C-alpha positions as a Markdown table, in Angstrom:
| # | Residue | x | y | z |
|---|---|---|---|---|
| 1 | Met | -21.6 | -11.8 | -42.7 |
| 2 | Leu | -22.5 | -14.5 | -40.1 |
| 3 | Thr | -19.2 | -16.3 | -40.9 |
| 4 | Leu | -17.2 | -13.2 | -40.2 |
| 5 | Leu | -18.9 | -12.7 | -36.9 |
| 6 | Leu | -18.3 | -16.3 | -35.9 |
| 7 | Tyr | -14.6 | -15.9 | -36.8 |
| 8 | Val | -14.3 | -12.8 | -34.6 |
| 9 | Val | -16.0 | -14.5 | -31.7 |
| 10 | Ile | -13.8 | -17.6 | -32.0 |
| 11 | Ile | -10.6 | -15.5 | -32.2 |
| 12 | Ala | -11.8 | -13.5 | -29.1 |
| 13 | Val | -12.4 | -16.8 | -27.1 |
| 14 | Ile | -9.0 | -18.2 | -28.1 |
| 15 | Ala | -7.3 | -14.9 | -27.2 |
| 16 | Ala | -9.0 | -14.9 | -23.8 |
| 17 | Leu | -8.0 | -18.5 | -23.1 |
| 18 | Leu | -4.4 | -17.8 | -24.1 |
| 19 | Phe | -4.4 | -14.8 | -21.8 |
| 20 | Phe | -5.7 | -16.8 | -18.8 |
| 21 | Val | -3.3 | -19.6 | -19.4 |
| 22 | Ala | -0.4 | -17.2 | -19.6 |
| 23 | Ser | -1.6 | -15.4 | -16.4 |
| 24 | Ala | -1.9 | -18.7 | -14.6 |
| 25 | Val | 1.6 | -19.9 | -15.7 |
| 26 | Phe | 3.6 | -16.7 | -15.4 |
| 27 | Gly | 1.6 | -14.9 | -12.7 |
| 28 | Arg | 1.0 | -11.2 | -12.4 |
| 29 | Gly | 4.6 | -10.1 | -12.6 |
| 30 | Glu | 4.9 | -9.4 | -8.9 |
| 31 | Gln | 8.2 | -10.0 | -7.1 |
| 32 | Leu | 6.5 | -11.3 | -4.0 |
| 33 | Glu | 3.3 | -13.4 | -3.6 |
| 34 | Pro | 0.2 | -11.4 | -2.9 |
| 35 | Leu | -0.8 | -11.1 | 0.7 |
| 36 | Pro | -3.6 | -13.3 | 2.0 |
| 37 | Glu | -7.0 | -11.6 | 2.1 |
| 38 | Gly | -7.6 | -9.5 | 5.2 |
| 39 | Thr | -3.9 | -9.1 | 6.1 |
| 40 | Thr | -1.6 | -6.2 | 5.6 |
| 41 | Ala | 2.1 | -5.5 | 5.4 |
| 42 | Thr | 1.5 | -2.0 | 7.0 |
| 43 | Val | 3.4 | -2.1 | 10.3 |
| 44 | Leu | 4.5 | 0.7 | 12.6 |
| 45 | Pro | 5.9 | 0.3 | 16.2 |
| 46 | Ala | 3.5 | 1.2 | 19.0 |
| 47 | Asp | 5.7 | 4.2 | 19.9 |
| 48 | Gly | 9.1 | 5.6 | 19.0 |
| 49 | Val | 8.5 | 5.7 | 15.2 |
| 50 | Thr | 11.8 | 6.3 | 13.4 |
| 51 | Gly | 12.6 | 7.5 | 9.9 |
| 52 | Asp | 13.7 | 3.9 | 9.0 |
| 53 | Asp | 10.2 | 2.7 | 10.1 |
| 54 | Val | 8.6 | 5.1 | 7.7 |
| 55 | Arg | 11.0 | 4.3 | 4.8 |
| 56 | Val | 10.2 | 0.6 | 4.9 |
| 57 | Leu | 6.4 | 1.2 | 5.3 |
| 58 | Lys | 4.5 | -0.8 | 2.6 |
| 59 | Phe | 0.8 | -0.5 | 1.7 |
| 60 | Gln | -1.4 | -3.1 | 0.2 |
| 61 | Gln | -2.2 | -2.2 | -3.5 |
| 62 | Thr | -5.7 | -2.2 | -4.8 |
| 63 | Leu | -7.0 | -1.8 | -8.4 |
| 64 | Arg | -6.7 | 2.0 | -8.3 |
| 65 | Gly | -3.7 | 2.5 | -6.0 |
| 66 | Tyr | -3.1 | 1.9 | -2.3 |
| 67 | Lys | -5.7 | 0.8 | 0.2 |
| 68 | Pro | -7.1 | 4.0 | 1.7 |
| 69 | Ser | -7.7 | 2.7 | 5.2 |
| 70 | Glu | -4.1 | 1.6 | 5.6 |
| 71 | Val | -2.8 | 5.0 | 4.3 |
| 72 | Asp | -5.1 | 6.8 | 6.7 |
| 73 | Trp | -4.1 | 4.6 | 9.6 |
| 74 | Ala | -0.4 | 5.3 | 8.9 |
| 75 | Leu | -0.9 | 9.0 | 8.6 |
| 76 | Asp | -2.8 | 9.1 | 11.9 |
| 77 | Arg | 0.0 | 7.2 | 13.6 |
| 78 | Leu | 2.6 | 9.4 | 12.2 |
| 79 | Gly | 0.6 | 12.5 | 13.1 |
| 80 | Ala | 0.2 | 11.2 | 16.7 |
| 81 | Glu | 4.0 | 10.5 | 16.9 |
| 82 | Ile | 4.8 | 14.1 | 15.7 |
| 83 | Asp | 2.4 | 15.5 | 18.3 |
| 84 | Leu | 3.9 | 13.5 | 21.0 |
| 85 | Leu | 7.5 | 14.5 | 20.1 |
| 86 | Arg | 6.4 | 18.2 | 19.9 |
| 87 | Ser | 4.8 | 18.0 | 23.3 |
| 88 | Arg | 8.0 | 16.5 | 24.7 |
| 89 | Leu | 9.9 | 19.5 | 23.2 |
| 90 | Glu | 7.6 | 22.2 | 24.4 |
| 91 | Pro | 8.7 | 22.2 | 28.1 |
| 92 | Asp | 12.3 | 22.4 | 27.0 |
| 93 | Arg | 11.5 | 25.5 | 24.9 |
| 94 | Asp | 9.7 | 27.1 | 27.9 |
| 95 | Asp | 12.7 | 26.5 | 30.1 |
| 96 | Asp | 15.0 | 28.1 | 27.4 |
| 97 | Arg | 12.7 | 31.2 | 27.3 |
| 98 | Asp | 12.7 | 31.5 | 31.1 |
| 99 | Glu | 16.5 | 31.5 | 31.2 |
| 100 | Gln | 16.8 | 34.4 | 28.8 |
């Protein structure tokens, strides 16, 4: 029984070593290198956000999805941009109503 347990442990150690060697040699399968710690690829212009800016928006991936702080920041920026555009349109709508 002890011999069987020893074989299982040896096989597990060899499998773990092979996995780590393969991971080191072949990487994680990403197309790009991972970003350095503390940096982000999440970028939006200071103002005048366009649809193309949103389409190319990238978030740093974590173990369980995207980094929540980056997604929250992007949504806040887009919300502010929408509010700004709506506020610019409101006077035009009031002028249209006055003319009718």
